[in-house]
C-alpha positions, 0 to 999 in steps of 0.5 A, spaced: 518 729 519 517 722 517 523 716 516 524 714 509 521 707 510 514 711 510 513 710 517 507 715 520 510 722 523 512 722 531 514 715 531 521 713 531 524 708 526 526 703 532 520 702 533 517 700 527 513 694 525 511 692 518 503 689 518 499 686 513 494 681 510 495 674 507 491 677 501 495 674 496 492 666 493 496 660 496 497 655 491 494 649 492 497 642 488 494 635 487 500 632 488 504 624 490 507 623 497 511 617 497 511 612 502 515 605 503 522 602 503 527 603 498 526 600 491 519 598 494 515 605 494 507 606 494 504 613 494 498 617 497 495 621 492 494 629 497 492 636 496 498 640 500 500 647 499 506 648 494 511 650 498 511 644 503 516 639 502 514 632 497 513 627 504 510 634 508 504 636 512 497 635 507 491 638 506 487 631 505 488 625 502 484 623 497 486 617 494 492 612 493 497 609 487 501 602 488 506 602 482 510 596 483 503 591 483 500 587 477 497 591 474 498 598 478 493 599 483 489 605 484 484 608 488 482 615 487 476 619 491 473 621 485 467 627 489 473 630 493 478 630 486 473 634 482 471 638 489 479 641 488 479 641 481 473 645 481 476 650 487 482 650 482 487 646 486 492 644 480 494 637 479 502 634 477 504 631 471 503 624 475 496 626 478 493 628 472 496 621 469 493 618 474 486 622 473 486 621 466 486 614 467 480 614 472 476 618 468 477 623 473 480 628 468 476 628 462 470 629 467 472 636 469 473 637 462 468 635 459 471 631 455 469 624 452 473 618 455 470 619 462 469 611 464 477 612 463 481 606 462 484 603 469 485 595 469 483 592 476 486 586 478 483 580 478 480 578 486 484 573 490 481 567 491 480 565 498 486 560 502 480 555 504 477 555 497 485 554 494 486 548 499 479 544 498 481 544 490 488 541 493 485 537 496 480 534 491 486 534 486 490 530 491 485 525 493 482 524 486 475 520 485 476 517 492 473 522 496 464 521 495 460 528 492 456 530 499 449 528 499 442 531 500 441 537 503 449 538 503 450 541 496 449 547 494 445 550 487 452 552 485 455 545 485 449 541 482 450 548 476 457 546 475 455 539 475 450 539 470 454 543 465 460 539 466 454 533 464 452 537 458 458 539 456 462 532 457 455 529 452 457 535 447 464 533 447 462 525 446 457 527 441 462 530 437 467 525 438 463 520 435 461 524 429 469 524 428 470 518 428 464 515 424 467 520 418 474 517 420 471 510 418 466 512 413 474 515 409 477 508 412 472 503 410 476 501 404 482 498 409 478 496 414 475 491 409 482 489 406 484 488 413 478 484 415 480 479 408 486 478 410 484 477 418 482 470 416 488 467 413 492 470 419 487 467 424 488 460 420 495 460 419 494 462 427 490 455 428 494 451 424 501 453 428 498 452 435 495 446 433 502 443 432 506 446 437 500 443 441 501 436 438 509 436 440 508 439 447 502 434 447 508 429 446 513 431 450 508 432 456 506 424 455 513 422 454 514 425 461 509 422 464 510 415 462 517 415 465 514 418 471 508 413 472 515 408 470 519 411 477 513 410 481 512 402 479 519 401 479 520 405 487 513 400 489 516 394 486 523 395 490 519 396 496 514 391 496 520 386 495 523 390 502 518 389 506 517 381 504 525 380 505 523 383 513 516 379 513 521 373 512 526 374 517 521 376 522 517 369 521 524 365 521 526 368 527 519 366 531 519 358 529 527 358 531 524 361 538 519 357 538 523 351 538 528 353 542 522 353 547 520 346 546 526 343 546 527 346 554 520 344 555 522 337 554 529 337 557 525 339 563 521 334 563 526 329 561 530 330 567 524 330 572 521 324 570 528 320 571 528 323 578 521 320 579 523 314 576 530 313 582 526 315 587 521 310 586 526 304 585 529 307 592 523 305 594 522 299 592 529 295 594 526 298 601 520 294 601 524 289 598 529 288 603 524 289 609 519 283 605 525 280 604 527 280 611 520 277 613 519 272 609 523 266 608 529 265 604 526 263 599 522 269 598 530 272 598 532 269 592 526 270 588 527 277 591 534 277 589 533 275 582 528 281 580 533 287 584 538 285 577 532 285 572 529 292 576 536 296 576 536 294 568 530 297 566 531 303 570 539 305 568 534 304 561 530 309 562 534 315 562 537 312 557 532 313 552 529 320 555 537 322 552 535 319 546 529 323 545 531 330 548 537 329 542 532 328 537 527 334 538 533 339 540 536 336 532 529 339 529 
């Protein structure tokens, strides 16, 4: 007799085991797997069993989603998404919105708008290009442009377009200036009529001020010339006075030297006269001793006369010296 659980006959109930096969279909969903830090999430679009955790094991990753970027970064492998949608995988609401943006949902359902409305971020500039642009801005036009082979075709094209735009802008500005000049022509004519009168008045004022300035400058120059003439005359007079003093000093020195020479000569002559008189006396005494008494008398008479003459000669020399010193 079998057990109530439906075990085969002859098998005890305690040893019974239940065997079954997984014949029921498993719910596969396309959902988001969260990654990243707090307040800075990013997601992976994964195909996983509906019974697994949000961030658990996944069957396959078919895309990326970064909501914090501007615009939001979305990347979906369209071929794999179409495959999983075709085999019955159900996308969650966030994933279905992402598929609508990329156009995969419209493509799967056969709806219009399969191109989607995905916004792509602008490509980032190369750091080297940014640095080169900053250097050019700082240096300005001081750095010469490369010549010959160094310049690329893009650079030449950009220069050509810049020249064309500059010419066009110059033409536009020229035409605008011409129109404005035509509009302002009456004013310009009146201004031209007023300019000669103003110019004449300015010339007269300048002539007056120039004459006054010339008079003042002439008076200042005359005063300077007078001062220079006075200084020159004063210098000449002082030079003449010093020259006269020097000549007087030279003359007095010459007179002193001549007086000294004359006194020396007079003293020398006096000494010579006395020596000659003494020799004459000796000779006369010898002659008087040898000769007779008559000769002695004559010599005795002559001796007083010679003494008087010799005494008179030094007085005459002294008188000559006094007269020279007085001169």
